[in-house]
C-alpha positions in Angstrom: 46.5 24.9 228.1 50.0 25.7 227.8 51.6 26.8 224.7 55.1 25.9 224.2 57.1 28.1 222.0 59.3 26.3 219.7 62.8 27.7 219.5 63.1 29.8 216.4 66.1 29.1 214.3 67.2 32.0 212.2 68.5 31.0 208.9 72.1 32.1 208.5 72.6 34.2 205.5 75.7 33.4 203.4 78.6 35.8 203.8 78.6 36.9 200.2 75.0 38.2 200.5 75.9 40.5 203.5 76.1 44.1 202.3 79.1 44.8 204.5 81.1 42.0 203.0 80.1 43.0 199.5 81.1 46.6 200.3 84.6 45.6 201.6 85.2 43.3 198.6 84.1 46.1 196.2 86.5 48.6 198.0 89.4 46.2 197.7 88.7 45.5 194.0 88.4 49.2 193.3 91.7 50.0 195.0 93.5 47.2 193.1 92.0 48.3 189.8 93.1 51.9 190.3 96.6 50.8 191.3 96.9 48.6 188.2 95.8 51.5 186.0 98.3 53.8 187.6 101.1 51.3 187.1 100.1 50.8 183.4 100.1 54.6 182.9 103.4 55.1 184.6 105.1 52.5 182.4 103.4 53.4 179.1 103.7 57.2 179.3 107.2 57.6 180.7 108.7 61.0 179.8 112.1 59.4 179.3 114.1 61.9 181.4 116.7 59.4 182.5 120.1 59.4 180.9 121.0 56.1 179.2 124.5 56.1 180.7 123.5 57.3 184.2 125.8 54.8 185.9 129.0 55.8 184.1 128.2 59.4 184.5 127.7 58.9 188.2 131.0 57.2 188.6 132.9 60.0 186.8 131.0 62.8 188.5 133.8 63.8 190.9 136.5 63.8 188.2 134.2 65.7 185.9 133.5 68.3 188.6 137.2 68.7 189.5 138.3 69.0 185.8 135.5 71.5 185.1 136.5 73.6 188.1 140.1 73.6 186.9 139.1 74.7 183.4 136.6 77.3 184.6 137.2 80.7 183.0 135.7 82.4 186.1 133.2 84.3 184.1 130.1 85.8 185.6 127.1 84.6 183.6 123.8 86.4 184.4 120.6 85.3 182.7 117.8 87.8 182.3 114.5 85.8 181.9 111.4 88.1 182.1 108.7 87.4 184.6 105.9 86.6 184.3 106.1 84.5 181.2 102.9 83.9 179.2 101.9 81.1 176.9 102.5 81.9 173.2 103.9 85.4 173.9 107.5 85.7 172.5 109.7 87.4 175.1 113.3 88.4 175.0 115.7 86.2 177.0 119.1 87.6 177.6 122.5 86.5 179.0 125.3 88.8 180.0 128.9 87.4 180.1 131.7 89.3 181.9 135.2 88.2 183.0 136.8 88.8 186.4 137.6 92.4 185.5 134.1 93.1 184.5 134.9 93.2 180.8 132.4 91.7 178.3 133.3 88.2 177.0 132.8 87.0 173.5 131.5 83.4 173.0 131.7 81.1 170.0 128.0 80.1 170.3 125.2 80.6 172.8 122.1 78.4 172.9 118.9 78.7 174.9 117.3 75.4 175.9 113.8 74.9 177.5 112.9 71.6 179.0 109.5 70.6 180.1 109.9 68.1 183.1 106.4 66.7 182.5 106.6 66.2 178.7 110.0 65.7 177.0 108.3 66.0 173.6 107.8 69.8 174.1 111.5 70.6 174.8 113.0 73.1 172.4 116.2 75.0 171.8 117.0 78.3 170.1 120.3 79.8 169.1 121.0 83.2 170.7 122.2 86.1 168.7 124.8 88.7 169.7 123.1 91.9 170.8 126.2 93.7 172.0 129.7 92.8 173.4 129.2 90.0 175.9 125.4 90.2 175.6 123.2 87.7 173.7 119.4 87.6 173.2 116.7 85.3 171.8 112.9 85.7 171.4 111.3 82.6 173.0 107.7 81.6 173.2 106.6 78.8 175.5 103.9 76.6 174.1 102.4 75.3 177.4 101.6 76.6 180.9 103.4 75.2 183.9 107.0 74.6 185.1 109.9 74.7 182.6 113.6 74.3 183.2 115.7 76.7 181.2 119.4 76.3 180.4 121.6 78.7 178.5 124.7 77.0 177.2 127.8 79.1 176.2 130.3 77.5 173.9 133.8 78.8 174.1 136.4 76.8 172.2 136.0 73.2 173.2 134.4 74.0 176.5 130.8 74.6 177.4 129.5 76.6 180.3 125.9 77.0 181.4 123.5 78.7 183.6 120.1 77.3 184.5 116.8 78.5 186.0 113.4 77.1 186.7 110.6 79.3 185.4 106.8 79.2 185.6 104.7 80.0 182.5 101.2 81.4 183.1 98.1 81.1 180.9 97.4 84.0 178.6 
């Protein structure tokens, strides 16, 4: 008595029921979803740090630089920003202005600007007061931790001169 074995035919499973295929499809869908969310957030929460007239300013950059160098009073402007800065703690920020001969320079107006690169809504400016000849001071308190760009603008007649510095504000 011989027994013949009938060939067994395995039923093919559809591809969409295979766990590997499901895993790859899920991975692709997850990556695309995260990318779409990131694009939406980038567009909807733009800090707006770009100038509206960037093209015109770029074309005139060389002329602006040359004319600014020609009008330069050749002052030495030294900003004194204390380190470390702490959130919410008012600290004195100073600037010292001297001419080529080392004599103090009087300015018409001096303003301290603080720019938050990550959040333009937190930018602020404060007028600096004269502390002594050629020396101006302001008490500034930064509201958030992180990186801030500071700029001290000195107004002298129709011209404006500035000195900038990037600072880091620590938690309290």
